[in-house]
Residue, then its C-alpha position, 0 to 999 in steps of 0.5 A: m860764395r867766394k870773392l873774385e880775385n884781381s886776376e878774374l875780373e877782366r880788368k881793360s889794359i890802359e891801351d883796350f880802355k882808350k879804345s873803348e867805346k865811351t859812355p856819351l858824358i862829360l864830367v864838368l868840375d869847377d873849382i873843386r878843392s879837394l884833391h881826393n875827390i878829384g881822384s874819386v871822381f877820375r876812378t868813377a869815370d874809369a869805372f863807367l868809361i866816361e869820355k872826358i873830365i873837364l877840370c876848371g878854375i881852382t880845381a887841380t890837375p893831374p900829375n898830383k900825389e894827391i889826386h893818385k891816392t884815390a884814382l888809383g891810376a885813372t888819371e892814366t886812362v880817362t881823357w882830361e883836360h884843364h880850363e880856367n872858366v866853366l863858363e868858356v867851357i859851358a859855352d863851348l859845350k853847348k856850341e858842339n850841341i852837348m847838353t849842359l846839366a848842372i847837378e844842384q838843387v835849383e828852382s825847376s830842377v828835375f829829380l835824378q830819378d825822373f830825369k829822362v836820357d836821349k840816347t843820341q844827345k851827349y850830355a855834360l854834368i857840371f859839379g862845383n865847389e864842395v862848399y858854394g856849389v854849382a856858380q849861379e853864372a853857370v846853373a843860368l848858362c846850362d840846358g837844366c839841372i838834375e837834382i839828387p833827392q835827399l831827405g835828411t837834415k843837410h841836403s848836401l852830398n859830397i861832390s864825388v858821392s854826387a859825382g858817382i850817384v848821377v853817373w851811375d844812374l844816367f849810365k843805366k839810362l844811357k847803356w842798359n835796357l833795364 
């Protein structure tokens, strides 16, 4: 087995990325404090051709040196926008018939592995603050909640790790016939 060289990876150019058909997922990051988490989510969004990232509240925006450290250029490929109020964002997404899903531990949440996708539906995934999670007001507005099952003592994952897990799972369900 031989590790592939960068030149062998058939990476898209920025122009090709922007022209590519996107995965029908929008990632909403609300009040994310860590610039490294923001950059990591951008990198994940690039890897899976995510349609857009919406940054809300105190979540920092590109260009930013600390975001760039983990995004490694993904802020140049992934479409993003910033809004102050996540509740307004969720309401607007719902008006566009986009299913809004908080990634949170709540009553009546659906475990990620049990969540069934509709391949004709577009989804917005709401991720919350590193300490407080998705605000209760935002949870209440969402169409549903997805929970990542956890068996250890913490029952809490880093937001960029959570985004990676959920995006990968939904990407497989939406784009691949596995």
